[in-house]
N, C-alpha and C positions, 0 to 999 in steps of 0.2 A: 475493518481495521482490527488486526490482532497484534499481539505483542510478544516481548521476550522477557526472560528473567532479567531483572534490573536491580540487583542488590545494592548498587551504588547509591540509590536514592533511599532516604529514610522513609518517606511516604511515597510509594510508587503506584502509578496507575496500573502497573502490571501485577500488583498484589491482589488479583481478583479472587484468589482462592483463600484469602486470609480473613474474610468476613462473611457473615451470613447474607447470602444473596436474596434480594427481595423477590417476591413472586412475580411471574410474568403477568403483563397487563394487556389484554386483548384490545383495549381502547387505543393503544399506541399504534395499531395497524393503520397505515395510511400510505398505500402504494400509489405513487404519482402515475399519470397516464403513460409516460415514456417507459417507466420501469414495468408497468403492467403489460404493455405491449411486448416488451422483451420476454418477460416471463411466460406470457401466453404463447408466444412463438416457439420458445425453446421447450416448454413442458408439454404443449399440446392441450393444456387446460384452458378452455375459452370462457368458462362460466366464472364470474367474479367471486361468488361465494365459495365455489369449489377450490379456486386458486387460493383464497384466503385461508381456508381450512388446511390446505396442503402446506402453505408457508408457515402457518402457526405450528403445525405438527413438527416440521423440520426445525423451527426455532426452538421448540422444547427439547429436541434431541441435542442441538448445539449448545443450549444453556447448561445441560448436564455435563458436557465436556468442559466448558469454560464459561462462567457467568460474566462475560464481558458486557460493558454498557452497550456496545454496538449490537450485541445479540438481544439484550433486554429491550432496547429502544427500536429494534428492527431496522437500524440504519445499515445493516448488512444487505438489505434489499435495495439500497440507494445506489445509483450509478454516479461516481465521481469522475471517472476517467474521461467521459465525453465533454465534461466542462473544462478540461485543461485547455488553455489557449494554444498549446502545441499539438492538439489531438489530430488535426489534419496532417501535420508533419509526421506523426507516429504512424498513421495509416499509409502514408506515402512510402516510408521506409519499409513497411511490411510488404508493399506491392512491388517496390523497385529494387530492394537490396536482397540479393539471393541469400537465403539462410539466416536472415537477420533475427537475432534472438531478442525477445522481450521478456524481462523479469519483473514480476509483480511481487514486491517485498511487503510482507504483512497482508497477504491476499485474503485472509479469512476463508470464506467458502467460495470465493472466486467469482463474485458478481461482475467486477470490472473486467476481468479477462474474458468472461463470457460475452460481454458487450463488445469489446474490441474485436474478438474473433467473429462475432455476428456481423460486424461491419466490414470484415474482409481480411483481418490480419490472420496469417496462417496459424492455426491452432497448434500444429506440430512444432512451431518455433517459439511457443510461449511456455514460460516456467512460472509457477506460483511457489512462493516460499512462505511458510508460517510456522510458528512454534508448535501449533497443535496438529499432529499428524492425522487425527480423526477428521479434520475439516475436509480432507480429500474425499472421503466416502460421503460425508454430509453434503458436500457440494454436488456430487453426482446425484444424490437423492433429491436435492433441491431442484435441480434442473432436469431431472429424469434422463440423465446421460450415462454413458459408460466410457471406459478408456478407449473403446473403439470408435464411438460416435463423437467423442470430444478428446482428441489425442494430445492435449496439452500435458505438461509434466509437472510434478509436484515434489518439492524437496523440503521436508520438515526440518526444523532445527532453530537454534538460538543464534542470531546474527552476530552476537558478541563472543561466540565460541570460535576461536581461530581455526578449528578443524572444519567448520562450516564456511567461514569467511574470514580470511586473514588480510592484513593491510600490506599492499605492495604499492610502489609508486605508479602514478598514471603512465600508461603506455604511450610511447612516442611513435612506435611502429607496430604493425600487426604481429601477433605471435607466429612463429615459424612452424611450430608443431601442428599436426593435423587436429582439426576440431574434434572434441569428444562427442560420443553418442549421447544425446540428451537423455535417452531412456535409461542409461546406465549410471547416471550421476547420483551420488549420495552427498555431494558437497558442491558449493558454488565456486570453490577455488580453481578447479580446472577451466572455469570460464573467464578467468582474469584476462582483460584486454579483448574480450570477444562479444560482449553484450552491447547490442545497438541501442536498446531502450531500457532504462531502469525506471520503473514507476513505483513510488512509495506511498501513494495515497495519504491518509491521515496517520502518519507514523512517527516522524521525527520528534514531535512535541512530547512523546511519551518518556523522553530521556533527559538527563541533565545536559547542560551546555557542553560539558566535556565529552559526554558520550555521543552527542549529536556530531561533534567534530570527528570523533573516532569513526562513526558510521559513515560520514561523508567521505573520509579518506579511504575507507574500505570500498565504497561504491565507485570512487574514482578509479581504483585499481581494476575494477570489473569492466569499466566502460571501454568500448572500442575506440581506437584513435581515429577511425574514419570520420571525416568532417560530417557534421549534422547529427552525430550520435547524441542521445538525449538522456538526461536524468531529470525527473520531474515529480511533483507531488503537490499536495494541498493539506496544510495542517495549521494548527493554531499559531497566530502571530499577533503582533501588537505594533502600534506606531512607535512605542518606546521599548526596546529590548530589556528583558529582565524577568524576575520571578513573579508569578501571579498565582493567586489562589483559584482553584478550579474544583467544581463539584461535578461528578458524573451524573447527577440527577437521581442517584439511587440512595446510597447510604454511606458514602465516603467522600472526603475532601482531600485534595492533593495540591501540591505546589509544583507548577510547571515553569520551565524556562521558555519564553516566547521570543523569537527573533523578530526584528523589524526588517523591511525590505533592504535597508542599507546594511545592517549587520549581516544579514544572510548573504547578500552579494559579496561583501568583503571576505566572508569565510571561504566561499567557493573560488572567487577570482583573486588569487594572491596567497591564500593560506593552504587550500586543498590542491588547486591547480596553480601552476606558475601564472603570473599576471599576464593576461592577454591570450591565454590558451583556450578560454571558454567565454561564451556570452551568457550572462545571467539575467533573467527577467523575473521580477518578483513584484507582485501587487497585492494589496490587502483588499479583501472583499468582506462586506458585512455579513455576519452569520448570527441569526437570532437564537438558534436552537442550542444554546450553550449556557451553562450556569456558572457565571463568574461573579466576583464581588462587584457590587453596583458601581464603584468608582472607576472601574476599568473599561476602557473602550476596546473591545475585543473583536478581532476579525480573523478570517481565514487567510493565510498566506498562500497564494497561488504562485507557483514558481517553476522555472525550468532552467537547466544548465545545459547548454548546447556546445559541443566540441567544435572548435574552429579549425 
């Protein structure tokens, strides 16, 4: 999970360059069996110790670029996308819809797009987008790939910059113009109305309530009007929507706005899209690896918005 410039927040999770980052801690390395299997298959490194050394070396390089909590805590090695309840639907779109584009927003070094490509989604139809342009090279280093062996596309930039992603109304019909060549893109705007799947991972909670709505509207304009097109993600939520204190477990505390399933559903179905144009599914899942004030019952909001 990576982030964008977020000057609208007084204390922002994205201000990772504004404080002295703590040293890396090798004891945080804990690659679960499923992730280990993926890394071994893609890197060709079968020995556990050698794989650990490889990942920690790449971690150090990524931390120099951006000392994000997800880099420090090695959560960039975790796979979130296969836990999405709509994951099988995403793979089906990749198999059955010709040229179906998948966008991973805040892709970091690309672990989730590697996973879905490994499971059969055509890599040439996948786009990763992140603020940090260097993560493209770091991702290839991490998975020992090249643009030839992993032909997904990468577009760096700030999603609140309208030159990268502007807001347009959701499309009711498919765009008439020819689809752009994904290899030539420097902006997401030519993809408006063309993206079959938009995956946001742990992304929305990084921003204020107002900016979450802005981002939702921008993504709605990217989504294809073809029925079953999907926007989905998993980020911090709460049974009661509102502002909560959050610590990244390093050296900084933040205030985040967390939606509830009800408030999240109401935002997408009626505010972002016209009422009844989408089906929203949102559930709260307990997540213990988070540092919140003790009085808060905190969960991860697993959600999907499906075009009807």
